[in-house]
C-alpha positions in Angstrom: 112.8 29.5 63.6 115.4 27.4 61.6 116.8 28.5 58.3 115.0 25.8 56.6 111.7 27.0 57.8 112.4 30.6 56.8 112.9 29.6 53.1 109.5 27.8 52.8 106.7 29.9 51.1 103.1 28.7 51.1 101.1 29.6 48.1 97.2 29.2 48.5 95.1 27.6 45.9 93.1 30.2 44.0 90.0 28.0 43.7 90.0 27.3 47.5 90.5 30.9 48.3 87.6 31.9 45.9 85.3 29.3 47.5 86.1 30.5 50.9 85.5 34.1 50.1 82.0 35.4 51.0 80.1 36.7 48.0 82.3 34.9 45.6 80.5 33.1 42.7 81.4 29.7 43.9 80.1 30.4 47.5 76.7 31.7 45.9 76.3 28.5 44.0 76.5 26.5 47.2 74.1 28.7 49.2 71.3 29.4 46.8 70.0 25.8 46.5 69.7 25.6 50.2 67.7 28.8 50.3 65.4 27.6 47.6 64.7 24.4 49.5 64.0 26.4 52.7 61.6 28.7 50.9 59.8 25.8 49.3 59.6 24.0 52.7 58.2 27.1 54.4 55.6 27.6 51.6 54.6 24.0 51.8 54.2 24.3 55.6 52.2 27.6 55.2 49.9 26.1 52.6 49.4 23.0 54.7 48.5 25.2 57.7 46.1 27.3 55.6 44.5 24.2 54.2 44.1 22.8 57.7 42.5 26.1 58.9 40.2 26.2 55.9 39.2 22.5 56.3 38.7 23.0 60.0 36.4 26.0 59.4 34.4 24.3 56.7 34.1 21.2 58.8 33.0 23.1 61.9 30.5 25.1 59.9 29.1 22.0 58.3 28.9 20.3 61.7 27.1 23.3 63.2 24.6 23.4 60.2 24.0 19.6 60.7 23.4 20.2 64.5 21.1 23.1 63.7 19.1 21.0 61.2 18.9 18.2 63.7 17.8 20.5 66.5 15.3 22.2 64.3 13.8 18.9 63.3 13.8 17.8 66.9 12.1 21.1 68.0 9.5 20.6 65.3 8.4 17.4 66.8 5.6 18.3 69.3 5.9 17.1 72.9 2.7 15.5 74.2 1.4 14.2 77.5 -0.2 10.8 77.5 -2.5 9.0 79.8 -3.8 5.4 79.9 -7.5 4.4 80.0 -9.0 3.1 83.2 -10.4 -0.4 82.8 -14.0 -0.9 83.9 -16.0 -3.9 84.9 -18.2 -5.4 82.1 -21.7 -3.8 82.2 -25.1 -5.4 81.1 -26.9 -2.0 81.1 -26.4 1.6 80.0 -27.3 4.6 82.2 -28.4 7.7 80.5 -29.6 11.1 81.9 -33.1 12.3 81.5 -35.6 14.9 82.8 -39.2 14.1 83.9 -42.0 15.9 82.2 -45.7 16.1 82.9 -47.8 13.9 80.6 -50.1 16.9 80.0 -48.7 20.5 80.5 -50.9 23.4 79.4 -51.3 27.1 80.1 -54.8 28.3 80.9 -56.0 31.5 79.1 -59.2 33.5 79.2 -61.5 33.6 76.1 -63.3 36.8 77.0 -62.5 40.4 78.0 -63.1 41.8 81.5 -61.6 41.9 85.0 -60.8 39.0 87.2 -63.5 38.8 89.8 -62.3 35.8 91.8 -59.8 32.9 91.7 -60.2 29.7 93.8 -56.9 27.7 93.5 -53.3 28.6 94.0 -50.1 26.9 93.0 -49.7 23.3 94.2 -53.5 22.7 94.4 -54.8 19.4 93.0 -57.9 20.0 90.9 -60.3 17.8 89.0 -61.5 18.2 85.4 -64.2 20.8 85.0 -63.6 22.3 88.4 -64.0 26.1 88.6 -60.8 28.0 88.7 -61.7 31.6 88.4 -64.6 34.0 87.5 -64.2 37.0 85.1 -66.5 40.0 85.4 -67.6 40.9 81.8 -70.3 43.7 81.9 -69.9 44.5 78.2 -70.6 40.9 77.2 -73.6 40.9 79.4 -75.1 44.0 77.9 -74.4 42.8 74.4 -76.2 39.5 75.2 -79.2 41.4 76.4 -79.3 43.5 73.2 -78.9 40.5 71.1 -81.8 38.7 72.8 -84.0 41.8 72.3 -83.1 41.9 68.6 -84.0 38.2 68.4 -87.4 38.8 70.0 -88.0 41.6 67.4 -87.0 39.4 64.5 -89.3 36.6 65.8 -92.2 39.1 66.0 -91.6 40.2 62.5 -91.4 36.6 61.5 -94.8 35.9 62.9 -96.3 38.9 60.9 -94.6 37.8 57.8 -95.9 34.3 58.2 -99.5 35.5 58.6 -99.2 37.9 55.6 -97.7 35.3 53.3 -100.4 32.7 54.3 -103.2 35.3 53.8 -101.9 36.4 50.4 -101.5 32.9 49.1 -105.2 32.3 49.9 -106.3 35.5 48.2 -104.4 35.0 45.0 -106.5 32.0 44.2 -109.8 34.0 43.8 -108.0 37.0 42.1 -108.3 39.4 45.0 -104.5 40.1 44.9 -101.9 39.9 42.2 -99.3 37.1 41.9 -96.6 39.8 42.2 -97.8 41.0 45.6 -98.1 37.3 46.8 -94.5 36.6 45.7 -93.3 39.6 47.5 -95.0 38.5 50.7 -93.4 35.0 50.5 -89.9 36.5 49.8 -90.3 38.8 52.7 -91.1 35.8 54.9 -87.9 34.1 53.9 -85.9 37.3 54.6 -87.3 37.7 58.1 -86.6 34.0 58.8 -82.9 34.6 57.8 -82.8 37.6 60.1 -84.2 35.5 63.0 -81.5 32.8 62.4 -78.8 35.5 62.3 -80.0 37.1 65.6 -80.2 33.6 67.1 -76.6 32.7 66.1 -75.5 36.1 67.6 -77.2 35.3 70.9 -75.5 31.9 71.0 -72.1 33.5 70.3 -72.6 36.0 73.1 -73.9 33.2 75.4 -70.7 31.3 74.6 -68.6 34.3 75.4 -70.5 34.8 78.6 -69.8 31.2 79.6 -66.1 32.0 79.3 -66.6 34.2 82.3 -66.0 31.1 84.3 -62.6 29.4 83.8 -62.7 25.6 84.3 -60.0 23.0 84.7 -59.5 21.1 81.3 -58.1 17.9 83.0 -57.1 16.4 86.4 -53.9 17.9 87.5 -51.9 20.3 89.6 -51.8 24.1 89.4 -48.1 24.9 88.8 -48.4 28.6 88.2 -50.9 31.4 88.9 -50.2 34.6 86.9 -53.2 36.8 87.7 -55.0 38.2 90.7 -58.4 39.9 91.6 -59.0 43.0 89.6 -56.5 42.2 86.8 -57.5 43.3 83.3 -58.2 40.3 81.1 -57.8 41.0 77.4 -58.4 38.1 75.1 -58.4 40.2 71.9 -56.7 38.8 68.8 -54.6 42.0 68.3 -52.9 41.6 71.7 -50.8 38.9 73.4 -53.0 37.0 75.8 -52.0 36.7 79.4 -51.8 33.3 81.0 -54.0 32.9 84.0 -52.9 29.5 85.3 -50.5 26.7 84.3 -51.5 23.2 84.9 -49.8 19.8 84.7 -51.0 16.3 84.8 -48.6 14.2 86.9 -50.3 10.8 87.2 -48.1 9.7 84.4 -44.7 11.3 83.6 -42.7 11.2 80.4 -38.9 11.0 80.2 -37.1 11.6 76.9 -33.8 9.9 76.6 -31.1 10.3 73.9 -29.8 6.7 73.3 -26.4 6.5 71.5 -26.6 5.1 68.0 -24.5 2.1 69.0 -27.3 1.0 71.4 -30.3 2.0 69.2 -31.0 -1.6 68.1 -31.5 -2.7 71.7 -34.3 -0.2 72.3 -37.8 -1.5 71.4 -41.2 -0.1 72.1 -42.9 -2.1 74.9 -39.6 -2.8 76.7 -38.9 -1.8 80.3 -36.5 0.7 81.8 -35.5 1.4 85.4 -35.2 4.9 86.8 -33.2 6.2 89.8 -33.0 9.6 91.4 -30.5 11.1 93.7 -33.3 12.3 96.0 -34.5 8.7 96.5 -31.3 6.7 97.2 -31.7 3.0 97.0 -35.2 3.3 95.3 -36.0 2.4 91.7 -39.0 3.2 89.5 -40.2 1.1 86.6 -40.9 2.8 83.3 -42.1 1.6 79.9 -40.6 2.4 76.5 -43.6 3.6 74.6 -42.2 5.1 71.4 -39.1 6.4 69.7 -38.4 8.7 66.7 -37.2 5.8 64.5 -34.5 8.2 63.2 -31.0 9.0 64.3 -30.3 12.7 65.0 -27.5 13.8 62.7 -26.1 16.3 65.2 -25.8 14.1 68.3 -25.9 10.6 66.6 -28.6 9.5 69.1 -32.1 8.0 69.0 -34.8 9.9 71.0 -36.8 7.5 73.1 -39.8 8.2 75.3 -40.2 6.4 78.6 -43.5 6.7 80.6 -43.6 6.2 84.4 -46.9 5.7 86.4 -46.9 8.3 89.2 -50.3 7.8 91.0 -49.1 9.1 94.3 -47.3 12.2 92.9 -44.0 11.1 94.4 -42.0 12.0 91.3 -42.1 15.7 90.3 -42.0 17.1 86.8 -38.6 18.5 85.8 -36.7 16.1 88.1 -33.3 14.9 86.8 -33.3 11.1 86.6 -31.0 8.3 85.5 -32.5 5.8 83.0 -31.1 2.3 83.1 -31.6 0.3 79.9 -30.8 -3.4 79.7 -28.3 -4.6 77.1 -28.6 -7.9 75.4 -25.1 -8.9 76.4 -22.4 -7.5 78.8 -20.2 -4.7 77.3 -16.6 -4.0 78.3 -15.7 -0.3 78.7 -12.8 1.9 79.6 -12.9 5.4 81.1 -10.8 8.3 79.7 -10.5 12.0 80.5 -12.8 14.2 78.4 -9.8 16.3 77.3 -8.5 13.4 75.2 -11.5 13.5 72.8 -11.3 15.0 69.3 -14.5 16.3 67.7 -14.3 16.4 63.9 -16.5 15.7 60.9 -15.2 12.1 60.9 -16.9 11.6 64.2 -15.5 11.2 67.8 -11.9 10.2 67.9 -8.8 10.0 70.2 -5.2 10.2 69.4 -2.8 7.3 70.3 1.0 7.2 70.4 2.5 4.3 68.6 6.1 3.9 67.5 6.7 7.6 68.1 3.8 8.7 65.9 0.2 9.9 66.6 -2.6 7.6 65.4 -6.2 8.6 65.3 -8.8 6.1 66.4 -12.6 6.4 66.3 -14.5 5.6 69.5 -18.0 5.4 70.9 -19.2 6.8 74.2 -21.4 5.0 76.7 -21.6 7.4 79.6 -20.6 11.0 79.9 -19.5 11.9 83.4 -18.5 15.5 82.6 -14.7 15.4 83.2 -14.5 11.9 82.0 -16.3 9.6 79.5 -16.8 5.9 79.3 -15.8 4.4 75.9 -17.3 1.0 74.8 -15.4 0.5 71.5 -12.0 1.4 70.0 -9.8 1.5 73.1 -7.9 -0.9 75.3 -6.4 -0.2 78.8 -2.8 -0.4 77.3 -3.3 2.4 74.8 -1.5 5.7 75.5 -3.8 8.6 74.8 -2.6 12.1 74.0 -4.0 14.7 76.4 -5.4 17.9 74.9 -4.5 17.0 71.2 -4.0 19.9 68.8 -6.7 20.7 66.3 -4.1 20.4 63.5 -3.0 16.9 64.6 -3.1 14.4 61.7 -2.6 10.7 61.6 1.0 9.7 61.4 2.5 12.9 62.9 5.7 12.3 64.8 5.4 13.1 68.5 7.6 13.1 71.6 6.2 11.9 74.9 6.7 14.2 77.9 8.6 12.9 80.9 5.7 14.1 83.0 3.3 11.7 81.3 1.4 9.1 83.3 2.7 6.3 81.1 5.0 5.4 78.3 4.8 4.7 74.6 2.6 2.1 72.9 3.8 -0.2 70.1 1.2 -2.3 68.4 -1.2 -1.6 71.2 1.0 -2.6 74.0 2.7 -0.2 76.4 6.5 -0.2 76.5 
C-alpha cells in the first residue's frame, strides 16, 4: 500500500446506508407496494378460480337438468308397433256367416195324465202330419168319462120326466085343476133339468177330449229330432208342474237362415232378392236362397240389419243347425283391405283404428266387411299405405305423440303415404 492510499478515508452516504439496511424505513417503503400488488393478484386469481368453479357447477347442473327433462319427455312418448293393411282384390259380394234353422221347430207335450203305453218313432224318423207317435194309458180319465156319461144319462131321464110334467100341468091349468103357481114351478124345473143335461154333456165332451189326448199325433210333416220319454214313464200334464217334453220335431223341407248384415250394406238388401249359400261340408256346391224379410231396423248394439233367407230343402240334404256362408251381391265392386283384429279400437264413437302420421297418433273410423277372427276386412277408412298401431292403448287419444318401434313391420306415414 502506498502512502497516498493510506491517507484516503471513504465516508458512506447515510441515505444509501439506510436504504440498504434491512428493516429500515426506506427499505419498507420499497417492499410494501410490491407485496400489495402480489396479494391483489393472488386474490384476483383465487376469485377467478372460484367463479370458474361456481360457473362450471351451475352450468353442469343446468345441463344435467336439461338432459333429464329431455329424457323424461322422450320417455313419456309411448313406443308403438305398426303394421300396414294388406290390399285385397275388389269384391262384388259380401260373405256373411249364418246358421240354418228348421222352418218349424216344436216340442211335443202330452195334454193328459197317465203312463206312456207305447211309442212308435225314434230320432231321425220322418213322419207325416197326424201320424200316431205314442199312446198314453189313462185309466183315471177312462173312469171319469164313464161316470160323466152315466150322469148325463140320469140328467136326460130327469129331463124327460120334467118335460112330461110341465106339459101335463100346462094342460090342467086351463080347466083350473091345478094352480098357476104349481104350473110355473113345473116349467122352471124343466129348465133347470135342461141346464143340468147341458152341463153333463159338456163334461162328457171335455173328458172325451182328454181321452183323445191319450194318442199323440204329429202336428206337421217333419223329422223327430229328440225323444225324451220311454214306455212306463209317468206323464204329468198338470198346470202346477213343469210338463215333460215327449218328442221334438222339425220341419226341414224349407230352412231359414238369419244373417246380420252390416249397416253399410243394409240398403242393398231387399226382400225378394236372392242369396247364395255355401257350406264347408259340400265343397264346390252352392245353394240358392231367397231373401224373404228383414227387421227394417238397425240393431244398436251390433249396428247390423237382421235378414231372413229361406232355402228350399226337399231332399233334406241340408241339416238344421249347420254353419253356412251367405253370399250377398253388391250393386258395385268394393275395394277392401285386411288388418289384424288387434288394431281395432271399440269405443262409443264406433269402430276405429289408430294411424301414425308425423309422429302423432290419429284415430280413424272404419267399417268391417268380413270378420275372419284374427283379422278383419275393412271396406272404408283405410288405405294400404297407412301405418296402423298394434294393440293401441285404451287411453290413446287423437294427436298423442308416439314413437315407432324398430321392430315394426313398416315405417311412419305422412299425409297417408309411408316414409
